[in-house]
C-alpha positions in Angstrom: -40.2 -37.0 -3.7 -37.4 -36.6 -1.1 -34.3 -38.6 -0.6 -32.1 -38.4 2.5 -29.2 -40.9 2.6 -29.0 -40.7 6.4 -32.6 -41.7 6.6 -31.9 -44.6 4.2 -29.0 -45.7 6.4 -31.1 -45.7 9.5 -34.0 -47.5 7.8 -31.6 -50.1 6.5 -30.1 -50.6 9.9 -33.5 -51.1 11.5 -34.4 -53.6 8.8 -31.2 -55.6 9.5 -32.1 -55.6 13.2 -35.6 -56.8 12.5 -34.5 -59.4 10.0 -31.4 -60.7 11.8 -32.8 -64.0 12.9 -34.4 -64.8 9.5 -31.2 -63.9 7.7 -29.2 -66.1 10.0 -31.5 -69.0 9.4 -31.3 -68.5 5.7 -27.6 -68.4 5.7 -27.4 -71.6 7.9 -29.0 -73.4 5.0 -26.6 -72.1 2.3 -23.5 -70.9 4.1 -21.9 -70.7 7.5 -24.7 -68.7 9.1 -22.9 -65.4 9.6 -24.7 -63.2 7.1 -27.2 -61.8 9.6 -24.4 -61.0 12.1 -22.3 -59.4 9.4 -25.1 -57.2 7.9 -26.4 -56.1 11.3 -22.9 -55.5 12.7 -21.8 -53.6 9.6 -24.8 -51.4 9.7 -24.4 -50.7 13.4 -20.8 -49.7 12.8 -21.7 -47.6 9.8 -24.4 -45.7 11.9 -21.8 -45.1 14.6 -19.2 -43.9 12.1 -21.7 -41.6 10.4 -22.7 -40.2 13.8 -19.1 -39.4 14.6 -19.1 -37.0 11.6 -16.8 -36.4 8.7 -18.4 -38.8 6.2 -21.7 -39.2 4.3 -24.1 -42.0 5.2 -23.1 -44.2 2.2 -19.4 -43.2 2.6 -19.6 -44.7 6.1 -21.3 -47.8 4.7 -18.7 -48.2 2.0 -15.7 -47.9 4.3 -17.1 -50.1 7.1 -18.1 -52.9 4.8 -14.9 -52.8 2.8 -12.6 -52.6 5.8 -14.4 -54.3 8.7 -17.1 -56.7 7.5 -16.0 -60.2 6.7 -17.8 -63.0 4.9 -18.2 -63.5 1.2 -20.6 -60.5 0.8 -19.0 -57.9 3.1 -16.5 -56.5 0.6 -19.0 -56.9 -2.3 -21.5 -54.8 -0.4 -18.7 -52.4 0.4 -18.1 -51.9 -3.4 -21.8 -51.2 -3.9 -22.1 -48.7 -1.1 -18.9 -47.0 -2.2 -20.2 -46.5 -5.7 -23.5 -45.2 -4.4 -21.6 -42.8 -2.1 -19.5 -41.6 -5.1 -22.6 -41.0 -7.2 -24.5 -39.2 -4.4 -21.6 -36.8 -3.6 -22.6 -33.4 -4.8 -25.5 -34.6 -6.8 -28.6 -32.4 -7.1 -30.8 -35.4 -8.0 -30.1 -38.0 -5.3 -32.7 -40.5 -6.5 -31.1 -40.6 -9.9 -27.6 -40.7 -8.3 -28.6 -43.6 -6.1 -29.7 -45.5 -9.2 -26.5 -44.6 -11.1 -24.4 -45.6 -8.1 -26.2 -48.9 -7.8 -25.5 -49.7 -11.5 -21.9 -48.8 -11.0 -21.8 -51.0 -8.0 -23.3 -53.9 -9.9 -20.7 -53.6 -12.5 -17.9 -53.5 -9.9 -19.3 -56.6 -8.1 -19.5 -58.5 -11.4 -16.0 -57.5 -12.3 -14.7 -58.8 -9.0 -16.9 -61.8 -8.5 -18.1 -62.6 -12.1 -21.6 -63.6 -10.9 -24.4 -63.4 -13.3 -28.2 -63.5 -12.8 -29.2 -67.1 -12.2 -26.1 -67.9 -10.1 -28.1 -67.5 -6.8 -26.2 -64.5 -5.4 -26.9 -61.0 -4.5 -26.7 -60.1 -8.2 -30.1 -61.8 -8.7 -31.7 -59.0 -6.7 -29.3 -56.2 -7.6 -29.4 -56.5 -11.4 -33.3 -56.4 -11.7 -33.4 -53.5 -9.2 -30.9 -51.5 -11.3 -32.9 -52.2 -14.5 -36.1 -51.1 -12.8 -34.7 -48.0 -11.0 -35.4 -45.5 -13.9 -39.1 -46.2 -13.0 -38.5 -45.2 -9.4 -37.1 -46.7 -6.3 -40.3 -48.4 -5.3 -40.2 -50.2 -8.7 -36.6 -51.1 -8.0 -37.4 -52.4 -4.5 -40.2 -54.6 -5.9 -37.8 -55.9 -8.6 -35.1 -56.6 -6.0 -37.7 -58.5 -3.9 -38.9 -60.5 -6.8 -35.3 -61.3 -7.8 -34.4 -62.4 -4.2 -37.6 -64.5 -4.0 -36.7 -66.2 -7.3 -33.3 -67.4 -5.9 -35.3 -69.9 -3.8 -35.7 -71.9 -7.0 -32.1 -71.8 -8.0 -29.1 -74.1 -7.3 -26.1 -71.9 -6.5 -23.3 -71.8 -9.0 -21.2 -69.2 -7.2 -20.1 -68.6 -3.6 -20.3 -70.8 -0.5 -23.8 -72.0 -1.3 -22.5 -73.8 -4.4 -20.9 -76.3 -2.0 -24.2 -77.4 -0.4 -26.1 -78.2 -3.6 -29.8 -78.9 -3.2 -29.8 -78.2 0.5 -30.2 -74.4 -0.1 -33.0 -74.8 -2.7 -36.4 -73.7 -1.4 -35.3 -70.6 0.5 -34.0 -67.3 -0.9 -30.3 -66.4 -0.9 -29.6 -64.2 2.1 -27.3 -61.9 0.2 -30.1 -61.2 -2.3 -32.5 -60.6 0.6 -30.0 -58.1 2.0 -30.1 -56.2 -1.3 -33.9 -56.3 -1.3 -33.8 -54.8 2.2 -31.5 -51.9 0.9 -33.8 -51.0 -1.9 -36.9 -51.3 0.3 -35.3 -48.9 2.7 -34.4 -46.5 -0.1 -37.9 -46.7 -1.4 -39.5 -46.0 2.0 -37.5 -42.8 2.1 -38.0 -41.7 -1.5 -41.6 -42.8 -2.0 -43.1 -43.3 1.5 -46.7 -43.6 0.2 -45.8 -46.7 -1.8 -45.8 -50.0 0.2 -43.2 -52.6 -0.7 -43.7 -55.7 1.5 -40.8 -57.0 3.4 -39.2 -60.4 2.5 -38.1 -61.1 6.1 
């Protein structure tokens, strides 16, 4: 098993390009429709920052999403990426470090936003992924996808989607889908022989 954070960044950026239209349409039902643009734009900027040198792949992700990406989820994703970057720095077991960083990121997001599983937010994908990560990143990716898929059944209790009520029910939360895309990208690098179907 190998794990290269640069490869994860580039895989995640490709998935955001491929899923941009679907993410935008999902967010139009539950928010202001900017999530696809924010995720794709943030990942493009992070790739560019990484290519300039002087930072790790997840360090670039963390700084870009904290400093440059707007919307409700931009800073929250920045916290997640920054915690993953911190865990990966100098680690000789990057798969375990990625999982540890994701757990720290979940804790940071919940401290700031107070969302819990069942509130129809990115936490609904991130929390089960973190719980499944000790079994491998493919297991974490499947758990994230299942969690994101389940948000289609939930009425939002947090974030912008809470203002639109039943209108968002029936389709998954875009932030949760974005988390599933991250873990699917990580799994594709760490366990390339295991297929995790894409949500979008």
